[in-house]
Every structure is written in structure tokens, then in C-alpha cells.
N, C-alpha and C positions, 0 to 999 in steps of 0.2 A: 423573374427570380424569386426562390423563396427567400424571404430574412434569416439568420441565422437561429434566432428563436424560433422560427415555425420550421425550419429543416430539424432542429434538434428534437422538438416533440415529436414531429413524426416518427424520427428515427425510434426515441426511447418507447414510443405507443410500439412499434411493431415487434421489437426485442422481446423475447420473453426467454427468462433463464431456461439453461440446459437442468435437466433432471436425474441425469445418471451420475452414479456414486459411485465412489470406489476407496479404500480402507488406506492410509497412509503411516510411516510411522514416525516418531518424535524427531528423527533427524532429517526428513524429508517433509517437514508438514510446514516448514517458514515458505509464507505467501501464498499458501492454497487457501481456500473460499471452507470456512468449516460447512458442512450440509446439515447438520443437527445440534441442536441444543445438549450441551455437556454438564451432567450432572453426576455427582460420588456421593458415594455411602459412608465416606470419611468427614469427619470436623476437620478443621485446620485452625490453630494448631491441633495436631491428633489428641495431644494430652496437655494438663500446664505443664509447661516447661520454663526454665529460666533464660532472662534476657541480660543475663550479667554474670562474671565471674564474680562470687561474693560467699554469702551462706544462707541457707534457706533455714528461716524461724518461723517461730508463731509470733504473730502478733500482738498479741497479750502479753507477752513476755519480755517486749522491749518498749512499749508504749512510754514516752517521756523520759526513754533515757538521753542522755548528752553527756560532753566530755570529763563535767566535773560530775556526775552521776552515771557510769557506764551501766551496761545493763551484762552480766558476767551468766555465760554459759555453757555447758559442756557440750564440745563436738563429739559426737556419736556414728557421723559416718563420714565417707568422703561418697561424691554421686556423678560419676562423669557423663560427658555426654555419650548414649548411645546404648546405656544399662537402666535397668528396671529397677530401682530402689523396694528391697524386699521388707521395708520396715516402718513405722511410723513416729511421727517426732514426739516425745512427750514432754509436758513442762519443764521447762530450764534448758533445752536440748538444741541444739542446732545441727547442721550438716553443711559439710565444706562445697559446694556445688560448683557446676562449670556452665559456661553458655551453652544452652540447646540441652542443659540434661531434663530430666524427667526429673516434676515437683516429687519430695516422696508426701505419702500423708501427712494429715497435720500441720503440714506447712503452709502459711499462705502469705509469706512476704520476702524477699530478697535482699539482707543488704550486703550493696557493693563492699569488695576488700577494702578499697582504699578509707573507708569508714569504720576500720575493725583494728582490733591487734590482740594478735596470736598470742596464746599462751601457754605453750603445749599442747593440753586436751583440752583447753579453754577457749573461749573466744570472749572478748570485751568488744559491746556494739556502743559505739561512741557517740554515733548520730543515729537518731529514729528518722527512718525514712514515712514516708505514706504508706496506709495500708493497701499490702498488694503491690507495692512497689517492685518492679523489675519481673514480674510475674507476668506470662502470656497465656492467657487460660484457655482450656480446650472451647474449641469451635468460635474463638473471638472474632476470625477473619472470615470464616466459611462454614457453614452450617449444611450437615450432610443433608440431601435431598433438594437442595435451593440449586440453580441454575447458573455455575459458574461461567460459560462462556456458550453465546446466543449464534444459532443457525445465520450465514450471510457474513461473519465475520473473516476479515483478511488475518490469519492467523499469522503475528508477529514474533518474535523471541519470547518476549515476557510473557504472552500465551500458552507457549509451549513450555515456560518453565511451571506454569498454571499446571498443563494439561501432565507433566511430570510427577506434579506434585498430589494428584488427585487422583495418579497410578493409571491413566488413561493411555496406552501405549498402541492401540489402533485407532485411529483418528480416521472419521468419517469423513471425508470432502467430495466438494463435486469433483468429477470431470473438467480436465483442463479442454476448453475450445480449441479444435484444431482450426488455422488458419494458412488456407494458401495464397501465395505470394507470386505475381506475375509482374513483369515488365512487357511491354509493348512499343514498338519503332523500328524500323529498320537500319536507322543509322546507331542503334546501341551494341554494343560489345561489353562483353565480360571483363573486370578490371583485368585477369590474367593474361589477355587477348593482345595481338598487337596493334596498336593505333592506327588506324590510314586517316587520309585526309576525307572530310566531310562527318566522320562517326564522331560518338560522342559514348566516354566509358557510362555503364549504367549503375550508379548509387543507389537507387530505389529503393530494389530489392533487399539490401543490405541493413538500410537506415530502416525500412518498414519491420525487416525480421527481427532487428534489434529493439522497436520498439513494443513490437507485438510479445515477444518475450520478456521485457519487461511490464507489458499487461499483464503476463501471468499465463498467457496461452503458447499452444506450440504451434513450430514454423511446419508448414510444406513449402520450399522454397523450387518453384517451377523453373524451366528453360527460360530463355530469353523468345518472345515470337515475333516476326515481322507483322507486315500492316500488309495483309491478306487476310481475310476475313474468313476462308476455309481454317487457315493455320488456329487463327485465334477461336473459333467455334471449338476446335479438337482440343485445345489448352484448357478453356473452360470448363469443357466437358468435363477433360481429365481432374480439374479443381475440383466441381461439384460434389463428384464422386467420393472425394478424400478429404471432404473437410467442412467445418461448420461456416467457416466465413471464405469469402474469398476478396482479397485485395491486388487490383489491378493498376499502373499506373501508365498513364499514356491512352489515347486516343478516345479520350471523353469530351475534345472542342467538337466542333463542326467545318475541322477541314476536309480534307478530301480523301485523307487516309486515317479518318477518325472511324472503326467501324464498331464501338464497344459497343453503343446502344444498338444498331442493328442486330448483331450479332447475338443481345441479350433477346430482344423482341422474337429471333427465331426460336430462342432455348425457352418459350414462353414465360420468360420473366415478367415480375410486375414491378413494371417503374415508377417509384416514387418517388425520385429527387431528381431533378436534372441539370440545376443551377442555383447556387446560393450567392446572395447579395455581401458576399467577404472577398476580402484582399489582403493578401493570393489566396488562390483558390476557387474562384467562381465555378469552374467547371465541376461539378461534384453530382456521380452518378450512383445513386442508390438504389438497389433492388432485390426482391425476392425471386429464390427459382427453387420450382417443389425440388422437395429432399427425397431420397431411397425410401422406398415404400413408404411407410406411416410415419415418417422422421418428420421433425419441424423443417422449413423453408431454410434454403441456404441463404444469408444473409450477404448480398453484394458490392462493394465498394469500386465503384471507376474513380480514381483520384485523378489527377492533372499531373501530367509529366513532367513538368518543371521540378524541380527537385524541393524547393522551398514551400514552395505551394502542396506539393505530395505531405511533405511535413506537418503542416499547419492543418490542412484538412485532417490528419491521423489525430494530432494534439485535440482537435477540437470536435470531431464529429467520431470517429472512429474509437478511439478509448474509449469514452462513455458507455459506447454500445459495449464493448468487450469488457467493460467491468460486470452491466448487467447481466448481459450474457453466461457471465462465468459465475454467476450465484451471487453475488456482492449484494447485500440487502438494499444498500444506501450509498450517497454521496457517491452519483455515477458522474458527475459531470465535472466540469475542470476547476480548480481552485482559484478565485480572482483576490488580488491584495492590493489594496490602497499602496500606493508607492509615491513617492516625491522624486517626480524627472529631474534628472541632472542635467537634462537638455531639453531645446524647443523642441518639440512635436509637430509636425506639419498639421495641417485642419482636415479631418474625416472628410472623407469625398462622398458619394454615390453607394459606398458599399462600404461594409464594417472592415476597418484597417486592422493588420495586426504589424507592430515591427517590432523586432526580435533584437534582444540584449540580456543583460544580466541583472537579477534582483540580486539586492544584497539588505542586508540587516546590518545597522550600525547604531550605537546608542541607542536601541531599543526601537528605532524607524526604517523602514523598507524605503531603500532606494532602488530607483530603475536606470541603468547608464545604456543607452540605446546602440546598438555596433555599428563600428564605424564603417564606410564605406556606402555601396550602391547596395538599396533596399528593393531590390529587382528579384522577381520571383524566380530566375535562374540562376540568381549568385549565392551557393552555398557557402561560398567561400567565409565570409563572414559569421556563420552561424557556429563557430566553435565555441564551446562553452556554453551556448544560449542555454539559459536557464526562466524565461519569462517572457512572454508576449503582450505588449504594452496595447491596449484596446482602444481604438477611436470608433467611437459610434458614429454613423452617416452623418453626413453634417455637423459632426461637434468641431467647435472653432477649436484653433491652435491650443495647443499647451505649454505654456512657456515655462520655462527650468523655475524650478521651484516650485513649480505647482502639482495637484496630486491627480495621478492616471489610474486607473484601473489597469493592473497587470496578470496577465493567467501565468500561472505558475506551470511550467514543463519538465523544469528539472529539480535537483537539490538545491538550496538555499546553503549554500556555504558560510561559516561562520567569519567574522572581520578578521 
């Protein structure tokens, strides 16, 4: 068996980002991965503008004023947001201005209206602000020609706001990887079929499909495949002809009906990983298969059939590979957080052990509560709302309640 770190290193070394690009819009750009740096010909702010409702003035006209000796200025204009003032302030003049409005020529400071007193066509400035107060100068936040967003970023709502601001409406992104998913086993039936004695409802395809979509890839869900090598071979051929990545669950152990490795060998696969010292999820097959024509090799993941093992294997190994394949520049691996364990956790054995539960934040400190019930790889019922996996290294001593444990984050940490 390979160690978790060895398996991760092998996997990330063989994965090469997709180079295919496409253009998307502002409304469909969220979670897409930027395929080139974004620059703009615009400064931001686009021009000097007011950050406050008040009066645009020349600082030289109000310097040193105070309530006992206010500065008195003539109001010569009003500047609403969205207009371009066609005048310049002369000495002794002020212009009524609103938040976001363009500063008139000659004005260099805004006095907030709370510090003024209106006298028909004049304004008294009661408090002198700092020079250039409440003015957002042109180019203060971004200068034209510089990079505003960089290649490999996963676009978030703030990034999309930036793209809109710099008028980038055709956004270059990497093509999403296509992932084919299949489950193997004579015992499996679909959720909408009638359950007969000895059968098991397949949950893995649907859980893995949800995880793949959450990782930003597209899903091709294939039909269930029984434990017949010829059927499995046909299904895998179909998968590699339509996808960049193939994920199967089941058939990767050493049982008499586990045919995945045999079929992969027949298809000229290069098998790189067969087992990892991890619990749950020891049987893990990772291989590459020849792609179509000159395409890069297809990446194959054979995950265990037990549902918890399949999910843990995805979180620990498949998700980082998909992130790199998608064109994400960095941060491919999982996020590990030091948290206080709320329960005593057993000592680590001969494999790196993952215990599922809830990771929370309380009073600025992370806490981990292990899920109740059996931590069998076949028991998915206590996986509900899991967002963290406590990691117990090989031969690690027991973690007592109140001690620190490393937790792999696998979901959103909800506020307390």
C-alpha cells in the first residue's frame, strides 16, 4: 500500500490541466476558472467622484474655518450622479454634489452636508475637513493596463462584480472537465426500482455526481453494470469515449467478482495506484487510459463500493485532481483545520484514519464533533450534514476530548 501522501503526489503529478477554452457571460461565470489574465483600458474610479452627499469646494476657500468663523461660499450648481459637470469652480464657489457624482473642475474636497448650513444660494462651512476629503480620485483603486484578475482563479461573485466594472462581458474560461460515473455490482439497483431480498440501492452514483458538480465539472451518469467482465469493458469503453475522467465504484478489491483491474489491463491502461494506507478507502485504483486521437490520457478512478469509502476517497484524492485538471492554478489539495475535539477519538492504526462529523466555529475557535453511531465504511446514515473528517495519522495516540485534532474540511462551516 502507498501512503496517502505518496498517492497524492503520484496523482497530482500525472494530472495536467485542460487547455481548451471557451467564452462565458457575466451571468454564467460564477465558479468558472479564468483562462487568461484580465486587464482593462479603464481606470477605476473612472473619474474623480464624491464619496458623500455634500458640497464640492476648493480647499483653499475653507481652510481653517470653524463654527465661530464659518466659510461662506456661493452655490453655483448642483451635480447629481450620472451627469458630467460643464463648469469649473471659481474661488468662493461651491457645488451641491451627491454620492458617486463626478467632481467639477476646480473642486478638490467634499464637505459632508451635516457640517454645513444652507442660506438660500449660499452655504456656510462649519467644520473644515482634511484636504481631498470624501473624494475618490480617478484610478485610486485600479489603473488601466494592470492585471485586475489572474488566470487560474475560481470566479466568485466579487470577481464578477469586478469583471462587470471593467466592462469585460465575454469572459475567457477553461472548459469544464467531463466526468463519467458508473457503479458496478450484481446486487445494485436504482433508487426507483423495487427492492428485492439481497439487493442494495445504489447511492454512490448520485453522491459522486453531486460531488463532481460541486467541483465544477460536468457529469455523465452511466447505467449500472453487473459483475460481468464483458459488460464492464463495454461500459468503460463508452465512458472513456465521452469523458476526460471516469469514476467507477465497486469492483476494485480482491474478491472473485472484482474485475476492474483486469478490464483496465485489457484496455491498455497504465495502473498507477492499487491501494492506499487509508481507512476507510484502502482499495483505490488510479490509472490512465489512451485518449481519443491526440487527446491527453483519460484519468480513471476506481473507488471502493462501500459508500463512506467512496466519498472519503473522492474528497481526499479525486477532488484535488479535478481542481488541477480544471485549470485551477493552486490550492488543489484539501483544507486542514486544527480544531478542538469534543469527543475522545480512538488511536490511529496501521492506516491513516478519517472519522466524519461536524466542524464548527465557536467564539473564534474551531470545534469538531464526531458523528455518533458506527463508523463502518458501509454506514452512510450518520454522514448527514458531515462537513469535516478528523484525521488520525498512522499509530497516532488516542485524542482525548479537549485536545487538538487536524480536520479535513469537506463542507461549509455554518455560523454558530
